[in-house]
C-alpha positions in Angstrom: 25.5 -0.5 -6.7 24.9 2.4 -9.1 22.8 0.3 -11.5 20.6 -1.4 -9.0 20.6 -1.4 -5.2 22.4 -4.0 -3.3 21.3 -5.5 0.0 18.8 -3.5 1.9 18.5 -1.0 -0.9 22.0 0.4 -0.6 22.5 2.7 -3.6 26.0 4.1 -2.9 29.1 3.8 -0.7 27.9 7.0 1.2 24.7 5.2 2.0 26.5 2.2 3.3 28.8 4.4 5.4 25.7 6.2 6.9 24.1 2.9 7.8 27.3 1.7 9.6 27.4 5.1 11.4 23.8 4.5 12.6 24.7 0.9 13.8 27.7 2.3 15.6 25.5 4.9 17.3 23.0 2.2 18.3 25.8 0.2 19.8 27.2 3.1 21.7 23.7 3.9 23.2 23.2 0.2 24.2 26.7 0.2 25.8 26.1 3.4 27.7 22.5 2.6 28.9 23.1 -1.1 29.4 20.0 -2.0 27.4 18.3 -1.9 24.1 15.4 0.7 24.2 11.9 -0.4 23.2 10.0 1.3 20.4 7.8 3.0 23.1 10.9 4.5 24.7 12.2 5.7 21.4 9.0 6.9 19.8 6.8 7.7 22.8 4.4 9.9 20.8 3.3 6.9 18.8 1.9 5.2 21.9 
């Protein structure tokens, strides 16, 4: 990974760990709310 990025531009183990943390946070939000929020719900100022 240090010479050229792997899948999805991952440059380091720390970056991969951060991506997994973000996925885990997304999963927890979906589990808690019972749905996957739309872009409008997430970024309301863009609409």
